[in-house]
C-alpha positions as CSV (number, residue, x, y, z in Angstrom):
1,M,0.5,13.9,-1.4
2,E,3.0,11.1,-2.0
3,V,1.5,7.6,-2.0
4,L,3.7,4.5,-2.0
5,I,2.7,0.8,-2.2
6,L,5.4,-1.4,-0.7
7,A,4.7,-5.0,-1.6
8,T,6.1,-8.3,-2.6
9,K,6.3,-9.0,-6.3
10,D,4.0,-12.0,-5.9
11,C,1.4,-10.2,-3.8
12,N,-2.0,-11.0,-5.3
13,H,-3.6,-8.1,-3.5
14,R,-1.3,-5.3,-4.8
15,P,-3.1,-5.1,-8.2
16,L,-6.4,-4.8,-6.5
17,V,-5.1,-1.9,-4.4
18,E,-3.7,-0.3,-7.5
19,E,-7.0,-0.7,-9.3
20,R,-8.9,1.0,-6.4
21,L,-6.4,3.9,-6.2
22,K,-6.6,4.4,-10.0
23,K,-10.4,4.4,-9.7
24,M,-10.2,7.1,-7.1
25,G,-7.8,9.2,-9.2
26,I,-4.9,8.9,-6.7
27,S,-1.4,8.8,-8.1
28,Y,1.0,6.3,-6.5
29,E,4.3,4.5,-6.9
30,V,5.1,0.8,-6.3
31,R,8.2,-0.4,-4.7
32,Y,9.0,-4.1,-4.1
33,V,10.4,-5.3,-0.8
34,D,13.1,-7.4,-2.3
35,E,14.5,-4.4,-4.3
36,H,14.2,-1.9,-1.4
37,P,15.3,-3.5,1.9
38,K,15.9,0.0,3.4
39,L,12.2,0.8,2.9
40,V,11.2,-2.5,4.5
41,E,13.3,-1.6,7.5
42,K,12.2,2.0,7.7
43,Y,8.5,1.1,7.5
44,E,8.8,-2.2,9.4
45,A,7.0,-3.9,6.5
46,H,6.4,-7.5,7.4
47,S,3.3,-8.0,5.4
48,S,2.1,-7.1,1.9
49,P,0.8,-4.7,0.6
50,N,1.6,-1.6,2.7
51,I,0.2,1.8,1.8
52,I,2.4,4.7,2.8
53,V,1.2,8.3,2.5
54,D,3.6,11.1,3.0
55,G,6.0,8.9,4.8
56,E,3.4,7.3,7.2
57,V,2.1,3.8,6.9
58,V,-1.7,4.1,6.7
59,Y,-2.4,0.5,5.9
60,R,-0.7,-2.9,6.3
61,G,-2.0,-5.9,4.5
62,D,-2.6,-9.0,6.6
63,Y,-3.6,-12.6,5.9
64,G,-7.0,-12.1,7.4
65,D,-7.5,-8.5,5.9
66,P,-5.2,-8.3,2.9
67,I,-6.6,-5.1,1.3
68,P,-8.6,-2.1,2.3
69,T,-12.2,-1.8,1.1
70,E,-13.1,1.1,-1.2
71,D,-14.8,2.8,1.7
72,E,-11.6,2.3,3.9
73,L,-9.5,3.8,1.2
74,K,-11.9,6.8,0.8
75,S,-11.7,7.5,4.5
76,L,-7.9,7.3,4.4
77,F,-7.6,9.8,1.6
78,N,-10.4,12.1,2.7
79,A,-9.1,12.5,6.2
């Protein structure tokens, strides 16, 4: 399983997502939107952070709901 976090460099929520993924033992990579415009286009990333699993966006951060809860992450990766 390939997990990618696509986020802005100043995204305050990215470190929290990383912490939760580490706690769950899930390996991931981080890519920053300003360094990877093709990924932004490909995944239509207009918010931060985005979690992409095996090429599919499974979570998009939003101002009202910026990061998934631990239970939401567990359900994403146990599905």
